[in-house]
SERO-197298 format. One record per residue (C-alpha): residue in one letter; x, z, y. Coordinates in steps of 0.02 Angstrom, whole numbers, plus 50000, padded with zeros to 5 digits. Layout:
! SERO-197298
AXZY
...
This chain:
! SERO-197298
M491475081748656
N490175068648703
H488665071648847
P486975065048789
E486265072148922
I487115065149078
Q486465050449159
I487425041249289
S486885024949400
V487565009349360
E487634995749473
D486204983049453
G487494966749374
A488444981449261
Y486694986549198
R486004967249164
V487804963949077
L487544980048964
A485744976348926
A486264958448881
L487324964348736
N486204979548698
R484694967148662
A485944953548555
G486134970748446
Y487764973448489
Q488674990648576
A489124990048756
Y489645002148891
A490195006549056
V492185011549041
G493565019249114
G493745020249287
C491895015949336
V491265032749222
R492615043249310
D492175036949492
A490275038549451
L490495055849382
L491375062449536
G490055056249650
K490995041149707
T490335020349704
P491485012149584
H492444998249638
D492164987049487
W491114990749317
D492194987249159
I491134985749003
C491734987448825
T490994979648681
D491084976948501
A490624959748528
R492064948648490
P492384936648636
E491584921648573
Q490004933348524
V489864937548719
V490014918948763
R488614913948657
V487624929248725
F487594924348921
G488104905748905
E489634894348943
Q489134892949127
R489164911749163
C490874913949069
I492654914649117
P493964915148984
T494984926749053
G495984935248909
M495094927548761
R496484932948653
H496464949648712
G494624952048702
T494104949148883
V492944935348939
S492354938149127
V490604936949122
R489624931149305
M488054941449352
N487194942549523
H488714932649586
T489934945849518
L491274944749383
Y491144958549251
E492574960149119
V492054961948950
T493134968648829
T492854969848637
F493484986548571
R495124986548514
T496754994048445
E498444989348501
G500094987348413
S501854993548458
Y502274987948638
T504104979348618
D504244973948796
G503534991648872
R502074983448948
H501184973648834
P500544975648652
D501174966448513
S499924963048426
V497724967648472
D496674971948331
F494724970448367
I493714985748297
Q492044992248311
N491995008048373
V492235014948532
E492885030748507
D494545023048435
D494505010048592
L494675025548702
A496175032648612
R497345017148676
R496875022048865
D498015031348971
F497165047249044
T495835059048990
V494865054549133
N494995036549123
A494465038548933
M492675039748945
A491225027148910
Y489445026948968
H487825020948871
P486035022148951
D485505030848792
R487115039748730
G487595047348893
V489375049248894
I490725047448754
D491935058348784
P493085060948647
F494675068748724
D493595078548839
G493885067949020
Y492405077949085
E492935095449072
D494605088549149
L493875079349296
L492645090549326
E493105111149257
K495025111149264
N495415099849390
L496995091149267
I497475074249244
R498005073849063
A498695058548939
V497785055848804
G498505059648639
V500235059948636
P500985059548799
E502615049548760
E501735037148678
R500765034448812
F502065030648920
G503135022148794
E501765008548776
D501765002748982
A503035014749078
L502055010949231
R500695024549181
I502205035249227
L501815030649418
R499915030849387
L499895045949337
Y500505053549508
R499395039849596
F497725045349513
A498335066449540
A498565061249718
R497025051649727
F495815063649664
S496815081549691
L497045083049522
L498465094749436
I499445088849329
D499545092149142
P501315102049116
G501655092948944
T501255076849037
A501955080949181
E503875085049064
A503585068048965
A503385058049127
V504765063849195
S505835063549059
M505555045349034
S505505039149208
G506985030949182
N505915014749100
L505145011349255
K506645003449279
K505794989449163
V504424987149274
S504314971249382
A504424976749564
E502804971549610
R501874982249478
I502944996449559
R502454991949728
E500724991349701
E500505008449643
F501735016849739
L500775008349897
K499195016949819
L499895032149784
L500435031449966
E498455031150023
A498045045449951
E497535059350064
K499095072550053
P500235059249966
S501685071949997
D501205084649860
Y501425070249708
L503195063549781
E503935067549613
P505835066749664
R506575063449483
V505085048849466
I505305042249632
S507125040549649
V507045027749483
F506575014649608
L506865022849779
P508635029049760
E509155028649949
L507665042549991
Y508515054449864
S510515051349870
V510895064749980
E509735080549958
G508885075949828
E507085080449923
L506335075550075
P506395084250240
E504915094350299
R504725084150425
T504635066550335
L503245076550221
R502215081350380
I502325063850469
L501885055050295
D500355068150286
R499845067550430
V499805047550503
R498345036450465
A498455026550294
G498285008650319
D499534994750404
D501095000250315
L501095016550425
R501435026950269
I502825018250185
S503445016750381
A503445035050385
L504195037250231
L505735024850266
E505775031050454
D507495041950429
I508115031150280
A509865026550369
L510055046750381
L509235051850199
S510475040050098
G511965046750196
V512425029250294
R512285040050453
K512775057350464
A511765062150636
P509985058450697
L510135045950847
P509635050351013
D508085046951084
N507635028951126
A508925024251019
E508765007250901
D509105009250719
P509724991150648
E510485001850519
G508735010650449
S507934993150473
R509254985650376
I509044997550252
A507234996350256
E507344978750236
R508404978950076
I507144989350006
L505404980550036
R506234964349979
R506734973549825
L504974977849796
R504384961549834
C503514966549979
S502764953050090
N503884946050234
E502494949950363
Q502334967250292
T504334968950269
A504424963950473
R503024975250536
V503874990550445
C505754986250511
A505084982850684
L504375000950673
I505945008750595
R507045000150719
F506095007150865
H505695024750781
C506815035050889
F505885026151036
M505275041151191
P504075038051349
E504925037251504
P504445051551608
D503755041251766
E502605025751772
A503735014951836
G504885017551691
R503575017951571
R502944999951618
V504624991051605
Q505005000851433
A503264994151364
L503624978551438
H505264978351335
L504464983851183
L503004973451194
N504344958451212
R505184965951037
I503914968750934
G502244963051005
P500854972751047
E500084978250885
N501714984050814
L501974993550975
R500105002850937
L500655004850778
L502265012450837
L501285024850934
E500555029750800
L501815033850694
K502705043450841
E501105054450869
A501005059950680
G502715064950705
Q502275074150885
R502955094150905
E502005102751039
A503435101151167
E503525084651173
G502415072951283
G502195057851354
L501485047551229
T499655050151286
E500305042351457
F501205027751386
R499705021851294
Q498855022951449
T500215012951543
L500124999751399
D498434996951400
R498514994451592
L499864982051543
I498794971351413
R497244971751536
E498324964651688
N498704950951531
A500844955651590
C501894944251559
Y503244948951388
T503664931351310
I504444916151384
S502984907751350
G502074919651477
L502884914651616
R502134905451757
V503424890851738
N504084882751574
G505514871651514
N504574856151576
D504584863551742
L506174867951778
M506724851051718
K505834842351841
E506194852551985
F508204854551961
G508324838251844
L508974849851708
Q509284844951524
K508484854051369
G510284865551297
P510864881551316
V510724880551510
L508904878751514
G508784892151380
K509834905351457
L508954902151634
L507024903651568
G507744921351477
K508514925951641
L506914922851705
L505974934251574
E507304948451593
L506904950351792
V505044949151743
L505254961051599
S506114973351720
E504764971551858
K506164964051971
L505224949451981
R503444945151987
N502604932551880
D502174920452008
R502844900452006
A503374900152156
E504504915852148
L504984909351975
L505804893252057
G506264902052185
E507464913552090
A508014899851951
R508754888652106
R509584905452168
L510374908352008
L510824888951981
Q511564890152149
E512764904552087
H513434894951923
């Protein structure tokens, strides 16, 4: 049902694009996610435009200097307006999807309602015209604002057959907007979830990480879907433990904390390890499994290293006294650096039980060490390799490296001050011993 009475505020550049096309005698609408977000009172991230103008006609309206032929064959031109690019796409219908992702053919059409019929979910299948209001042939407005529901456009099996990634997008949108999932759509998503194996790892990763950014992602992790690309999570029990889900929802979204929370106990979940690790034990097995997963999802080297560091030390618990905490913090700074150590504290705080303590005190100790500019790397020592070679006639090689490592270990353990004279004196004593 259309809603001619509804008006939404269109961002200035997008409005100019719509107005220019309409003045030229074409139909033009804001479409998809920008309409959905505006109806929810949210600021749209992107404004997409659909029109009956062919790509070459769009270029004539705005001029070649303002247009980028983003995907002319599929009807898309990017138009620059107010220093922003707006995607303008010709109304179209699509042929079969042999590869489960791209249409084999595209036919340009003149009707916005038929264009909306090819979209994934009703809440994304609305268009807006300043004079006609909201065009809503599939009752997306009612689903979004009255039923709090996400539902496939038309036959769910057909939509998921066109692009299997829509299965994961279903849960991502539901999580983002706290929507209920239409039972028929959910049944089709689960039954066709095996088709996610045809989707590239990069597209899976992008959708899944967006799902994890939702306010409460734990409610939308459907095991029969997620296990298609993360079988390690569900290989033993078939469900994630309450503790994992609790930490996942509690920990801040961002800086890879959510994926770290999900994979924190991956060695236990996957059955590689049979019992939890004791406090302050390292978890190299969990770190290795997490690395394998992250590589499979084509995560960046930086992201992989950060998550693996958090998982390796997820059993960390603060020492009870200040001296112990200082040594513990210095060693952790040496192993994973200050940024990752602060993230590790966030991860631990999200899972902290009332009976546990010490994290606040540990954070205070860490802050003091940072303010003191405490040494936790070889490069932070007040002597370097050149100093030792000059003082003791050493050559570059394993002896020199071992000596620097021993000096650093003594500084980390606070058995030796990071003072040039004391370091040289200790180096002399160590050399005399050997």
